[in-house]
BAMIBA-310454 format. One record per residue (C-alpha): y negated, x, z; residue in three letters; chain. Coordinates in pm, whole numbers, m for minus. Each point is the difference from the previous one (the first is absolute). Layout:
<atoms>
((Y; X; Z); 'ALA'; 'A');
...
</atoms>
This chain:
<atoms>
((m950; 964; 1129); 'MET'; 'A');
((m113; m151; 330); 'GLN'; 'A');
((188; 60; 317); 'LYS'; 'A');
((148; m327; 131); 'PRO'; 'A');
((m148; m171; 303); 'THR'; 'A');
((209; m126; 292); 'LEU'; 'A');
((m32; m352; m141); 'PHE'; 'A');
((127; 121; m334); 'TYR'; 'A');
((293; 180; 161); 'ILE'; 'A');
((89; m318; 189); 'PHE'; 'A');
((m32; m205; m318); 'LEU'; 'A');
((220; 240; m190); 'VAL'; 'A');
((268; 3; 266); 'ALA'; 'A');
((1; m366; 90); 'CYS'; 'A');
((m95; m194; m308); 'SER'; 'A');
((48; 143; m347); 'PHE'; 'A');
((155; 331; 106); 'ILE'; 'A');
((m192; 201; m253); 'SER'; 'A');
((159; 320; m29); 'GLY'; 'A');
((249; m120; m176); 'CYS'; 'A');
((1844; 163; m697); 'LYS'; 'A');
((38; 152; m288); 'GLU'; 'A');
((217; m222; m227); 'THR'; 'A');
((110; 10; m360); 'SER'; 'A');
((51; m376; m20); 'GLU'; 'A');
((m250; m281; m5); 'LYS'; 'A');
((11; m238; 293); 'LYS'; 'A');
((m170; m296; 160); 'ASP'; 'A');
((m231; 148; 264); 'ILE'; 'A');
((m153; m322; 126); 'ASN'; 'A');
((94; 1; 372); 'PRO'; 'A');
((m108; m353; 82); 'LEU'; 'A');
((140; m231; m267); 'THR'; 'A');
((325; m69; m180); 'ASP'; 'A');
((m169; m212; m265); 'ASN'; 'A');
((90; 158; m334); 'SER'; 'A');
((m304; m167; m159); 'ALA'; 'A');
((m212; 239; 209); 'GLN'; 'A');
((188; 314; m89); 'LEU'; 'A');
((m171; 335; 45); 'VAL'; 'A');
((199; 270; m176); 'THR'; 'A');
((m27; 365; 96); 'GLU'; 'A');
((m31; 239; m293); 'MET'; 'A');
((116; 359; m30); 'ASN'; 'A');
((m295; 201; 125); 'SER'; 'A');
((m100; 309; m200); 'PRO'; 'A');
((m153; 159; 312); 'ALA'; 'A');
((166; 265; 212); 'GLY'; 'A');
((89; m6; 369); 'THR'; 'A');
((m327; 158; 114); 'THR'; 'A');
((m225; m240; m191); 'SER'; 'A');
((m288; m226; 105); 'ALA'; 'A');
((m338; m132; m118); 'LEU'; 'A');
((109; m215; m296); 'PRO'; 'A');
((m248; m132; m255); 'HIS'; 'A');
((116; m262; m251); 'LEU'; 'A');
((m198; m93; m313); 'MET'; 'A');
((62; m209; m310); 'ILE'; 'A');
((m225; m1; m306); 'ASN'; 'A');
((118; m236; m275); 'LYS'; 'A');
((357; 116; m72); 'ASP'; 'A');
((m15; 329; 196); 'VAL'; 'A');
((118; 11; 362); 'ALA'; 'A');
((m30; 318; 206); 'LEU'; 'A');
((85; 96; 355); 'LEU'; 'A');
((m141; 314; 165); 'SER'; 'A');
((76; 151; 340); 'TRP'; 'A');
((m20; 322; 202); 'VAL'; 'A');
((297; 204; 120); 'GLU'; 'A');
((m43; 243; 288); 'SER'; 'A');
((314; 211; 54); 'PRO'; 'A');
((m178; 200; 273); 'ASN'; 'A');
((m326; 4; 194); 'ASP'; 'A');
((m191; 202; m257); 'SER'; 'A');
((122; m98; m349); 'LEU'; 'A');
((m82; m334; m166); 'SER'; 'A');
((105; m118; m346); 'THR'; 'A');
((m129; m301; m195); 'MET'; 'A');
((261; m165; m223); 'ASN'; 'A');
((14; m312; m213); 'TYR'; 'A');
((245; m220; m185); 'SER'; 'A');
((m27; m256; m281); 'GLU'; 'A');
((169; m338; 3); 'LEU'; 'A');
((203; m47; m323); 'ILE'; 'A');
((224; m302; m60); 'ASP'; 'A');
((m35; m100; 364); 'GLY'; 'A');
((116; 336; 140); 'GLU'; 'A');
((m192; 293; 146); 'TRP'; 'A');
((52; 316; m201); 'GLN'; 'A');
((61; 351; 129); 'GLU'; 'A');
((m290; 138; 203); 'ALA'; 'A');
((m255; 221; m176); 'GLN'; 'A');
((m218; 256; 172); 'ASN'; 'A');
((m381; m1; m23); 'ILE'; 'A');
((m87; 294; 228); 'LEU'; 'A');
((68; 164; 336); 'SER'; 'A');
((m227; 158; 259); 'GLY'; 'A');
((m22; 141; 349); 'THR'; 'A');
((m363; m92; 74); 'ASN'; 'A');
((0; m377; m45); 'TRP'; 'A');
((m138; m256; 239); 'PHE'; 'A');
((301; m230; 44); 'VAL'; 'A');
((m84; m320; 186); 'ASN'; 'A');
((192; m324; 57); 'TRP'; 'A');
((m292; m219; m110); 'ALA'; 'A');
((m180; 207; m264); 'ASP'; 'A');
((273; 38; m258); 'TYR'; 'A');
((8; 156; m350); 'PRO'; 'A');
((6; m232; m302); 'MET'; 'A');
((106; m9; m363); 'ILE'; 'A');
((m139; m203; m290); 'SER'; 'A');
((55; m39; m375); 'GLU'; 'A');
((m212; m102; m298); 'ASN'; 'A');
((136; m5; m357); 'ASN'; 'A');
((252; 273; 75); 'GLY'; 'A');
((m247; 220; 191); 'ASN'; 'A');
((94; 71; 362); 'LEU'; 'A');
((m234; 61; 295); 'TRP'; 'A');
((86; 87; 359); 'SER'; 'A');
((m167; 150; 303); 'HIS'; 'A');
((74; 185; 322); 'ILE'; 'A');
((m217; 98; 297); 'LEU'; 'A');
((m56; 373; 47); 'LYS'; 'A');
((m135; 170; 310); 'LYS'; 'A');
((m346; 153; m51); 'SER'; 'A');
((m43; 169; 339); 'SER'; 'A');
((167; 35; 337); 'ALA'; 'A');
((m154; m327; 118); 'GLY'; 'A');
((248; m281; 70); 'THR'; 'A');
((m170; m248; m233); 'TYR'; 'A');
((m135; 244; m254); 'SER'; 'A');
((166; m58; m336); 'TYR'; 'A');
((m74; m64; m367); 'ASP'; 'A');
((141; m236; m260); 'ILE'; 'A');
((175; 196; m273); 'LYS'; 'A');
((100; m169; m325); 'MET'; 'A');
((300; 70; m220); 'ASN'; 'A');
((1; m106; m365); 'ILE'; 'A');
((281; m24; m254); 'LYS'; 'A');
((m144; m111; m337); 'PRO'; 'A');
((227; m198; m230); 'LYS'; 'A');
((241; 222; m192); 'GLY'; 'A');
((m42; 304; 225); 'GLU'; 'A');
((288; 141; 202); 'MET'; 'A');
((m183; 154; 294); 'LEU'; 'A');
((m242; m132; 262); 'TRP'; 'A');
((m348; 150; 29); 'LYS'; 'A');
((m44; 27; 376); 'THR'; 'A');
((m262; 73; 265); 'ASP'; 'A');
((m292; m164; m185); 'LEU'; 'A');
((m305; m87; 212); 'ALA'; 'A');
((m105; m365; 22); 'LEU'; 'A');
((m311; m2; 218); 'HIS'; 'A');
((m295; 226; m70); 'THR'; 'A');
((m96; 114; 352); 'ASP'; 'A');
((150; 303; 171); 'ASP'; 'A');
((m44; m109; 362); 'THR'; 'A');
((290; 69; 240); 'PRO'; 'A');
((32; m370; 82); 'THR'; 'A');
((238; m291; m49); 'GLU'; 'A');
((59; m139; m350); 'HIS'; 'A');
((281; m249; m58); 'GLY'; 'A');
((123; m359; 9); 'PHE'; 'A');
((0; m12; m378); 'VAL'; 'A');
((43; m303; m222); 'SER'; 'A');
((76; 49; m371); 'ILE'; 'A');
((33; m249; m289); 'VAL'; 'A');
((18; 39; m379); 'PRO'; 'A');
((m339; m77; m157); 'TYR'; 'A');
((m46; m23; m377); 'ARG'; 'A');
((126; 335; m129); 'ASN'; 'A');
((m64; 175; 332); 'ASN'; 'A');
((51; m59; 373); 'PHE'; 'A');
((m229; m154; 258); 'PHE'; 'A');
((37; 177; 333); 'VAL'; 'A');
((m171; m50; 335); 'ASN'; 'A');
((30; 173; 336); 'TRP'; 'A');
((m145; 42; 348); 'LEU'; 'A');
((m228; 302; 6); 'ASP'; 'A');
((m108; 190; 312); 'GLY'; 'A');
((m258; 233; m156); 'ARG'; 'A');
((m273; m138; 229); 'HIS'; 'A');
((214; 34; 313); 'THR'; 'A');
((m38; 379; 4); 'ASP'; 'A');
((m212; 97; 301); 'GLU'; 'A');
((m355; 102; m93); 'ASN'; 'A');
((m229; 252; 168); 'GLU'; 'A');
((m110; m260; 255); 'GLU'; 'A');
((360; m71; 95); 'GLY'; 'A');
((m4; m345; m163); 'GLU'; 'A');
((268; m152; m220); 'ARG'; 'A');
((m35; m265; m267); 'GLY'; 'A');
((238; m282; m88); 'ALA'; 'A');
((308; m23; m218); 'MET'; 'A');
((m91; m130; m346); 'THR'; 'A');
((182; m181; m280); 'LEU'; 'A');
((m19; 166; m339); 'ARG'; 'A');
((148; m78; m340); 'GLY'; 'A');
((10; 128; m354); 'GLY'; 'A');
((162; 14; m340); 'ILE'; 'A');
((258; 272; m68); 'VAL'; 'A');
((119; 80; m350); 'THR'; 'A');
((366; 51; m88); 'THR'; 'A');
((m74; 374; m6); 'THR'; 'A');
((m120; m5; 360); 'GLY'; 'A');
((m378; 9; m47); 'LYS'; 'A');
((m226; m209; 225); 'LEU'; 'A');
((m250; m143; m249); 'ILE'; 'A');
((m174; m253; 227); 'GLU'; 'A');
((m48; m3; 378); 'GLU'; 'A');
((m164; m248; 236); 'TYR'; 'A');
((m68; m41; 370); 'GLU'; 'A');
((109; m359; 63); 'LEU'; 'A');
((m66; m37; 375); 'ASP'; 'A');
((m179; 247; 229); 'ASP'; 'A');
((186; m99; 319); 'LYS'; 'A');
((362; m112; 20); 'THR'; 'A');
((296; m1; 236); 'CYS'; 'A');
((141; 352; 15); 'ASP'; 'A');
((371; m34; m75); 'CYS'; 'A');
((103; m337; m141); 'CYS'; 'A');
((156; m7; m346); 'GLN'; 'A');
((m219; m113; m289); 'THR'; 'A');
((114; m223; m287); 'THR'; 'A');
((m138; m64; m348); 'SER'; 'A');
((52; m208; m312); 'ALA'; 'A');
((m152; m53; m345); 'ILE'; 'A');
((m140; m349; m58); 'THR'; 'A');
((m137; m135; m327); 'ASP'; 'A');
((m343; 100; 134); 'ASN'; 'A');
((101; 352; 96); 'GLY'; 'A');
((144; 193; 295); 'PRO'; 'A');
((m5; m134; 356); 'VAL'; 'A');
((77; 189; 321); 'VAL'; 'A');
((101; m167; 326); 'ILE'; 'A');
((5; 193; 326); 'TYR'; 'A');
((m66; m18; 374); 'ARG'; 'A');
((m372; 31; 61); 'ASP'; 'A');
((m181; 114; 316); 'ARG'; 'A');
((m328; m134; 135); 'SER'; 'A');
((m234; 163; 251); 'ASP'; 'A');
((148; m238; 259); 'ASP'; 'A');
((355; 118; m81); 'GLU'; 'A');
((98; m318; m182); 'ILE'; 'A');
((284; 104; m232); 'ARG'; 'A');
((62; m287; m238); 'ASP'; 'A');
((117; 13; m363); 'ILE'; 'A');
((m268; 46; m266); 'SER'; 'A');
((m17; 8; m379); 'ILE'; 'A');
((m214; 185; m253); 'VAL'; 'A');
((7; m106; m366); 'ARG'; 'A');
((m114; 148; m326); 'GLN'; 'A');
((m178; m269; m201); 'VAL'; 'A');
((m169; 80; m333); 'GLU'; 'A');
((31; 369; 79); 'GLY'; 'A');
((m169; m20; 341); 'GLU'; 'A');
((160; 4; 345); 'TRP'; 'A');
((m77; m281; 240); 'THR'; 'A');
((m92; 54; 363); 'ALA'; 'A');
((293; m20; 246); 'PRO'; 'A');
((87; m354; 106); 'LYS'; 'A');
((242; m115; 270); 'VAL'; 'A');
((268; m225; m148); 'ILE'; 'A');
((53; m186; 329); 'HIS'; 'A');
((m172; 48; 334); 'GLU'; 'A');
((285; 65; 243); 'ASP'; 'A');
((m256; 176; 222); 'ASP'; 'A');
((254; 259; 115); 'TRP'; 'A');
((m185; 239; 228); 'GLN'; 'A');
((202; 312; 72); 'ILE'; 'A');
((m114; 353; 87); 'LYS'; 'A');
((284; 172; m182); 'GLY'; 'A');
((156; m25; m343); 'CYS'; 'A');
((301; m238; m6); 'PRO'; 'A');
((160; 191; m292); 'VAL'; 'A');
((85; m326; m177); 'ASN'; 'A');
((m161; m56; m339); 'GLY'; 'A');
((m7; m302; m235); 'PRO'; 'A');
((178; m56; m332); 'LYS'; 'A');
((m122; m175; m316); 'VAL'; 'A');
((152; m118; m328); 'ASP'; 'A');
((m169; m143; m309); 'VAL'; 'A');
((65; m237; m292); 'LEU'; 'A');
((m307; m3; m223); 'GLY'; 'A');
((m278; m97; 241); 'ASN'; 'A');
((238; m148; 256); 'ASN'; 'A');
((42; 213; 310); 'LEU'; 'A');
((234; m27; 296); 'VAL'; 'A');
((m65; 211; 311); 'VAL'; 'A');
((213; 43; 313); 'ALA'; 'A');
((m96; 184; 318); 'TRP'; 'A');
((68; 48; 370); 'PHE'; 'A');
((m244; m80; 281); 'THR'; 'A');
((13; m3; 378); 'ALA'; 'A');
((m335; m165; 69); 'ALA'; 'A');
((m15; m151; 351); 'GLU'; 'A');
((326; 185; 74); 'ASN'; 'A');
((190; m238; m230); 'LYS'; 'A');
((212; 188; m253); 'GLN'; 'A');
((48; m171; m335); 'LYS'; 'A');
((34; 47; m374); 'VAL'; 'A');
((m229; m206; m220); 'GLN'; 'A');
((m30; m64; m374); 'LEU'; 'A');
((m283; m125; m221); 'VAL'; 'A');
((m43; m85; m368); 'PHE'; 'A');
((m293; 41; m240); 'SER'; 'A');
((m47; m150; m346); 'THR'; 'A');
((m325; 181; m87); 'ASP'; 'A');
((90; 366; 20); 'GLY'; 'A');
((m65; 29; 372); 'GLY'; 'A');
((m349; m151; 13); 'ALA'; 'A');
((133; m272; 232); 'THR'; 'A');
((325; m61; 187); 'PHE'; 'A');
((189; m295; 140); 'THR'; 'A');
((49; m57; 370); 'ALA'; 'A');
((282; 221; 131); 'PRO'; 'A');
((363; m109; 7); 'VAL'; 'A');
((158; 126; 322); 'ILE'; 'A');
((328; 163; m101); 'ILE'; 'A');
((131; 102; 342); 'VAL'; 'A');
((m129; 33; 356); 'GLU'; 'A');
((131; 164; 316); 'GLY'; 'A');
((186; 331; 15); 'LYS'; 'A');
((m127; 116; m335); 'VAL'; 'A');
((m25; 361; m121); 'MET'; 'A');
((m176; m80; m328); 'GLY'; 'A');
((64; 267; m267); 'ARG'; 'A');
((m37; m267; m269); 'VAL'; 'A');
((55; m20; m372); 'ASP'; 'A');
((m79; m284; m243); 'VAL'; 'A');
((79; m88; m363); 'LEU'; 'A');
((m58; m285; m241); 'TRP'; 'A');
((328; m166; m97); 'ALA'; 'A');
((m178; m223; m253); 'ASP'; 'A');
((m336; m176; m32); 'GLU'; 'A');
((84; m243; 280); 'GLU'; 'A');
((186; 210; 255); 'THR'; 'A');
((m12; 340; 170); 'ALA'; 'A');
((252; 200; 202); 'ILE'; 'A');
((m113; 162; 326); 'VAL'; 'A');
((196; 247; 214); 'SER'; 'A');
((m57; 137; 349); 'TRP'; 'A');
((166; 152; 306); 'MET'; 'A');
((48; m170; 336); 'GLU'; 'A');
((180; 85; 323); 'VAL'; 'A');
((326; m162; 113); 'ASN'; 'A');
((120; 137; 334); 'ASP'; 'A');
((25; 378; m57); 'LYS'; 'A');
((9; m2; m379); 'VAL'; 'A');
((m248; m79; m274); 'ALA'; 'A');
((69; m255; m271); 'LEU'; 'A');
((m125; 50; m354); 'PHE'; 'A');
((m62; m355; m128); 'LYS'; 'A');
((m137; m175; m307); 'ALA'; 'A');
((m113; m351; m87); 'MET'; 'A');
((m134; m196; m296); 'GLU'; 'A');
((m343; m166; 27); 'VAL'; 'A');
((m153; m246; m246); 'SER'; 'A');
((m370; m9; m86); 'VAL'; 'A');
((m30; m331; 186); 'ASP'; 'A');
((127; 165; 319); 'GLY'; 'A');
((361; m118; m6); 'LYS'; 'A');
((248; 256; 135); 'THR'; 'A');
((370; 61; m56); 'SER'; 'A');
((258; 98; 258); 'GLN'; 'A');
((m26; 357; 127); 'LYS'; 'A');
((253; 241; m146); 'GLN'; 'A');
((120; 307; 192); 'VAL'; 'A');
((23; 301; m230); 'ILE'; 'A');
((142; 241; 258); 'THR'; 'A');
((m17; 119; 359); 'GLU'; 'A');
((m201; 315; 67); 'MET'; 'A');
((m91; 229; 287); 'ALA'; 'A');
((m320; m111; 172); 'ASP'; 'A');
((m157; 346; m26); 'SER'; 'A');
((m251; 190; m207); 'ARG'; 'A');
((280; 166; m194); 'LYS'; 'A');
((79; m338; m156); 'SER'; 'A');
((m326; 32; m186); 'GLY'; 'A');
((m127; m270; m236); 'PHE'; 'A');
((263; m200; m193); 'PRO'; 'A');
((m64; m48; m371); 'GLN'; 'A');
((50; m301; m228); 'MET'; 'A');
((m30; m48; m378); 'GLU'; 'A');
((111; m260; m254); 'ILE'; 'A');
((154; 25; m347); 'MET'; 'A');
((160; m274; m209); 'GLU'; 'A');
((46; m253; 282); 'GLU'; 'A');
((147; 263; 231); 'THR'; 'A');
((m161; 141; 312); 'LEU'; 'A');
((59; 367; 77); 'TYR'; 'A');
((m45; 148; 347); 'PHE'; 'A');
((m17; 351; 144); 'ALA'; 'A');
((m21; 109; 363); 'TRP'; 'A');
((85; 285; 233); 'THR'; 'A');
((315; m36; 208); 'GLU'; 'A');
((0; 197; 325); 'GLN'; 'A');
((317; 89; 190); 'VAL'; 'A');
((m81; 224; 295); 'GLY'; 'A');
((m228; 271; m132); 'ALA'; 'A');
((131; m31; m357); 'ALA'; 'A');
((m173; m207; m270); 'THR'; 'A');
((95; m111; m351); 'GLN'; 'A');
((m173; m216; m258); 'VAL'; 'A');
((201; m314; m79); 'LYS'; 'A');
((m44; m254; m278); 'THR'; 'A');
((108; m360; m60); 'ALA'; 'A');
((m64; m295; m230); 'LYS'; 'A');
((11; m378; 5); 'MET'; 'A');
((m76; m278; m250); 'PRO'; 'A');
((m327; m187; 52); 'ILE'; 'A');
((192; m327; m35); 'LYS'; 'A');
((169; 81; 332); 'ALA'; 'A');
((m312; m137; 170); 'PHE'; 'A');
((m24; m372; 57); 'SER'; 'A');
((m297; m192; 138); 'PHE'; 'A');
((29; m181; 328); 'ASN'; 'A');
</atoms>
């Protein structure tokens, strides 16, 4: 992971601030509106009082939430919960460890396919600060125990591996990640670039296909992936020789991977990683992508649509400009509309917001989901949709303490301007 430049530090502090009560009753947590038609309802969180790093996923009729609890400086535990009848169930443990790489932006994930569960954590591989491996955990359908500590990538270099994206694919999983195997210093004292890799993992944890998708990418922005009718696509922040760090896509078409292609030329030149990746969602061959940029020192969140599996995209819809932190998420609500979420700064707090956007560029009113701390510990809020209901997860920070919180709201709460 690159060390930030002075410009990056200034950008973090002054623009998108990249870093990042326990109750037994549901309540309206929207701080800025009394309109009951826009009700955001807090749910009982299954996470403990030392929790952070939520990841929310829904596959068909299965909804899962994972997170990490850190009761002290050395021990970390990955837990998860399933949503049943609109309520989060009692937390279940996946595994614990004392040698994990725990980072506000590079968080563990969980996924599901036909009853088979997959998750991952990051495990230190040497004493180096950014030297860690991706370790998979598998729980095949019908089995009681997790199989843990399974290797994903095939190299054994003491370098950075992370920023995973995982989606169900046929009877397996498609997974991609940022891979630092070429960044290890060679005999001449030279280092290569961070790469983007992907592959197919079976429900028993075996990597049966592996590909290098881009040989030079931004070092520490989250990746995102989806399965179109044509095949998998991966969207990520690229990196040119001139330090242009715009959002690119690679696509698998007829079994072959395309060359990387920028989805929109923001022309953001920055000599440090902004730690702010894109998000994608898919319906057939229709894609929607949201991302953050600060090109020309103008912070904004943008959104584009594609009807051909990512071969081409519409002109961007500007979602928000100004004091924007990014940390986006995006979902299809139906074939005509998408929901986008982001974080922005309001005085000394951050606001987690969402909005509906139609394919013709029409936007709804902005809905505040909750207030958050404007720090790294707030992490990356999560959003998913099931049966006309949006579900949210985020990290609440009070002083030094953090806890994963959850909420929901009906999609119909949005109304177009």
